[in-house]
C-alpha positions in Angstrom: -38.1 -3.5 4.6 -39.4 -4.9 7.6 -42.4 -6.6 7.1 -42.3 -6.4 3.5 -42.2 -9.1 0.8 -40.0 -9.0 -2.4 -40.0 -11.0 -5.4 -37.3 -11.5 -8.0 -37.0 -13.2 -10.8 -33.1 -13.7 -12.3 -31.8 -13.6 -8.4 -30.0 -16.7 -8.0 -26.6 -15.1 -9.3 -24.8 -11.8 -10.1 -26.4 -8.3 -8.9 -30.0 -10.1 -8.4 -28.6 -12.3 -6.2 -26.7 -9.3 -4.0 -30.1 -7.5 -4.3 -31.6 -10.2 -3.0 -29.4 -10.8 -0.2 -29.4 -7.0 1.1 -33.0 -6.7 1.0 -32.9 -9.9 2.9 -30.4 -7.7 5.8 -33.2 -5.0 5.5 -35.8 -6.9 6.9 -37.5 -8.0 3.2 -38.9 -11.7 3.0 -37.6 -12.6 -1.0 -39.4 -14.8 -3.2 -36.9 -16.0 -5.7 -37.9 -17.5 -9.4 -35.7 -19.2 -10.8 -34.8 -22.3 -13.2 -32.5 -24.2 -11.6 -33.4 -25.9 -8.0 -29.7 -26.1 -7.2 -28.5 -22.6 -7.6 -32.2 -21.6 -6.2 -31.4 -23.8 -3.1 -28.5 -22.2 -2.7 -29.4 -18.7 -2.7 -32.2 -19.9 -0.4 -29.4 -20.9 2.1 -27.6 -17.4 1.5 -30.6 -15.6 2.6 -31.3 -17.5 5.8 -28.3 -16.6 6.4 -28.8 -12.6 5.9 -32.6 -12.2 6.7 -33.0 -15.1 9.4 -36.6 -16.6 10.7 -38.6 -14.3 7.2 -39.4 -17.8 5.2 -38.0 -17.2 2.1 -38.7 -19.3 -1.0 -38.6 -20.2 -4.1 -40.7 -21.2 -7.1 -39.0 -22.9 -10.3 -39.4 -21.8 -13.7 -38.5 -21.6 -16.9 -38.9 -18.0 -18.1 -38.2 -18.4 -22.0 -41.8 -20.2 -22.1 -45.1 -18.3 -21.6 -46.9 -21.0 -19.9 -43.9 -21.3 -17.3 -44.3 -17.2 -16.9 -48.1 -17.6 -16.6 -47.6 -20.8 -14.4 -45.3 -19.3 -11.8 -46.9 -15.7 -11.1 -50.0 -17.3 -11.0 -48.5 -19.6 -8.3 -47.1 -16.7 -6.6 -50.4 -14.5 -6.6 -52.3 -17.5 -5.2 -50.0 -18.1 -2.5 -48.8 -14.7 -1.6 -51.5 -12.4 0.1 -49.2 -9.4 -0.4 -46.5 -8.1 -2.7 -44.9 -5.0 -1.9 -41.6 -5.1 -4.7 -41.2 -7.1 -7.9 -38.3 -6.8 -9.2 -38.1 -8.0 -13.1 -34.2 -9.1 -13.1 -34.3 -12.3 -15.4 -32.1 -12.0 -18.7 -29.5 -13.6 -20.8 -27.4 -12.8 -24.2 -27.2 -15.7 -26.6 -24.8 -16.2 -29.1 -26.9 -17.6 -31.9 -30.9 -16.9 -33.0 -32.8 -20.1 -31.0 -36.3 -20.4 -30.9 -38.8 -21.2 -28.0 -41.4 -23.5 -28.3 -43.9 -20.2 -28.5 -42.3 -19.3 -31.6 -40.2 -16.3 -30.0 -36.6 -15.6 -30.5 -34.9 -16.5 -26.9 -33.5 -12.7 -26.0 -37.2 -11.7 -26.5 -38.9 -14.0 -24.6 -36.8 -14.2 -21.5 -35.5 -10.4 -21.4 -39.0 -8.4 -22.1 -41.6 -11.3 -22.2 -40.8 -12.8 -18.7 -40.7 -8.8 -17.9 -44.3 -8.2 -19.2 -46.2 -11.8 -18.5 -45.2 -12.1 -14.8 -45.9 -8.4 -14.0 -48.9 -8.8 -15.5 -50.3 -11.5 -13.5 -48.8 -9.9 -10.3 -50.2 -6.5 -10.7 -53.8 -7.0 -9.3 -51.3 -8.2 -6.1 -48.9 -5.0 -6.5 -52.6 -2.7 -6.5 -53.7 -4.3 -3.4 -50.6 -3.9 -1.6 -50.0 -0.2 -2.5 -47.5 1.1 -1.7 -45.7 -0.8 -4.0 -42.7 -0.9 -6.6 -41.5 -2.6 -9.7 -38.4 -2.0 -11.0 -37.1 -3.8 -14.2 -33.5 -4.3 -15.0 -32.5 -2.6 -18.0 -29.4 -1.5 -19.5 -27.3 1.2 -21.8 -26.9 -1.4 -24.4 -30.1 -0.3 -25.3 -28.8 2.6 -26.8 -28.4 2.7 -30.9 -31.3 -0.3 -30.6 -34.5 0.4 -32.5 -37.3 -2.0 -32.8 -38.2 -3.6 -36.0 -42.2 -4.0 -35.3 -42.4 -6.1 -38.7 -39.3 -8.3 -37.3 -39.7 -8.5 -33.5 -38.4 -11.9 -33.3 -35.1 -10.8 -35.4 -35.9 -13.0 -38.3 -34.5 -11.4 -40.7 -31.4 -9.4 -39.0 -30.2 -11.6 -35.8 -27.1 -10.5 -33.8 -26.4 -11.4 -30.6 -25.6 -7.6 -29.1 -28.1 -6.4 -31.2 -30.8 -8.5 -30.0 -29.9 -7.7 -26.4 -29.8 -4.2 -26.9 -33.3 -4.3 -28.8 -34.5 -6.1 -25.3 -33.2 -3.9 -23.2 -35.0 -0.8 -25.0 -38.2 -2.8 -24.8 -37.5 -3.4 -20.9 -37.8 0.7 -20.6 -40.5 0.8 -23.3 -42.6 -1.2 -21.1 -41.6 0.5 -17.8 -42.9 3.8 -19.6 -46.3 2.6 -20.8 -46.4 0.4 -17.0 -45.9 3.2 -15.3 -49.0 5.1 -17.3 -51.4 2.4 -16.7 -50.7 2.5 -13.1 -50.9 6.0 -12.4 -53.3 7.0 -9.6 -52.8 3.3 -8.2 -50.2 3.7 -5.5 -47.7 1.4 -7.3 -44.7 3.2 -9.0 -43.1 0.9 -12.0 -38.9 2.3 -12.9 -36.0 1.0 -14.5 -32.5 1.0 -14.6 -28.7 0.1 -16.0 -26.7 -1.5 -13.6 -23.3 -0.7 -15.0 -21.1 -3.3 -16.8 -21.2 -5.9 -14.5 -18.5 -9.1 -13.6 -21.2 -11.8 -13.1 -21.9 -15.1 -14.8 -23.6 -13.6 -17.6 -22.8 -14.2 -20.7 -20.8 -17.1 -19.5 -22.9 -19.7 -21.5 -23.7 -17.8 -24.4 -21.8 -19.5 -26.8 -20.4 -18.6 -30.2 -17.6 -16.1 -30.0 -19.7 -13.9 -27.5 -18.6 -16.3 -24.1 -14.6 -15.7 -24.3 -15.4 -12.2 -25.4 -17.6 -11.4 -22.2 -14.9 -13.5 -20.3 -12.2 -11.1 -21.2 -14.2 -7.4 -20.9 -15.2 -8.7 -17.6 -11.5 -7.3 -16.0 -12.7 -3.9 -16.6 -16.1 -4.7 -14.9 -17.8 -3.0 -11.7 -18.5 -5.8 -8.7 -21.5 -7.1 -8.6 -22.2 -5.2 -5.3 -21.6 -2.1 -6.8 -23.8 -3.0 -9.7 -26.8 -4.3 -7.3 -27.1 -0.9 -5.7 -29.9 0.8 -7.9 -31.9 -2.2 -8.0 -31.8 -1.9 -3.7 -32.4 1.9 -3.7 -35.3 1.4 -6.6 -36.8 -1.0 -4.3 -36.2 0.3 -0.7 -35.8 4.2 -0.9 -37.6 6.3 0.8 -36.2 9.4 -1.9 -38.4 7.7 -4.8 -41.3 6.6 -3.4 -43.6 8.5 -5.2 -41.4 8.6 -8.8 -42.2 6.4 -11.3 -41.8 6.0 -15.1 -37.9 6.6 -14.9 -34.8 5.2 -15.7 -32.0 5.6 -13.7 -28.1 4.5 -13.3 -26.0 5.1 -10.1 -29.5 6.1 -8.1 -30.0 8.9 -10.0 -33.0 9.2 -13.0 -31.2 9.5 -16.1 -32.5 10.4 -20.0 -32.3 7.0 -22.1 -32.2 7.6 -25.8 -34.9 8.8 -28.0 -36.3 5.8 -29.2 -36.8 4.5 -25.7 -38.7 7.4 -25.0 -41.2 7.2 -27.8 -44.6 6.3 -25.9 -46.2 5.1 -29.3 -44.0 2.6 -29.8 -43.9 1.6 -25.8 -47.9 1.5 -26.4 -47.6 -0.7 -29.9 -45.2 -2.8 -27.9 -47.8 -3.3 -25.3 -50.2 -4.2 -27.2 -48.1 -7.0 -29.9 -46.9 -8.0 -26.7 -50.1 -8.8 -25.1 -50.7 -10.6 -28.3 -48.3 -12.7 -28.4 -48.8 -13.8 -24.3 -52.5 -14.1 -25.5 -53.6 -11.6 -22.6 -55.8 -8.4 -22.8 -54.0 -5.4 -23.8 
């Protein structure tokens, strides 16, 4: 990773921060997209210890808002001459249905639309930097999930874990269609299940979700273990030419049948572009 630049969303805590620090130790310059300035500053201090002299930096944005997704991606694209790795890792679980100013359900907006919009606006930078990689954090929570294209915002049928599972299904379908569109560009796109990890995830979800999540975390793996597949996909020469795959424990594995539906992947792409006001 010497001389390479990696952009990571959701990199100020949990597996995102662990992955960022490990890549910094390997010589990568890290660009963190964060919502909270104090957390971003704390992460930058740790990154400078792990990888000194690499000009790590942070950009602030609320990745639940489309305008913010577009703004921060445009700023990064304008400032950075090359991007070797993009890691889409921002995500959350919301105990109750909430709507963003764009009219999107929060889980769908943060966990899926931020991946879509940020990636699309950084795509040209990645292509000119090829060989480059896009790594997206999905989850085994997609198992059993099915997308209802007439109810992508969960107006009719909201449940916190159901909405989360659907958003993770979106991550895998997005990766499949993205890999197809990036064919022959030298940019690969893969996603992963990190395992059930003990992080801040779910602590502020609200309702009965937060205490439940805190309880089951006693059985979770540490963030250092959960981040291994992110680091592997971002850096390992073993996966240099592999694209469009879903990984668990650093191995390609088969996701659910719904996650292998290429027609659904294309339709999700088209719907996401329309919601973001972007070309499909």
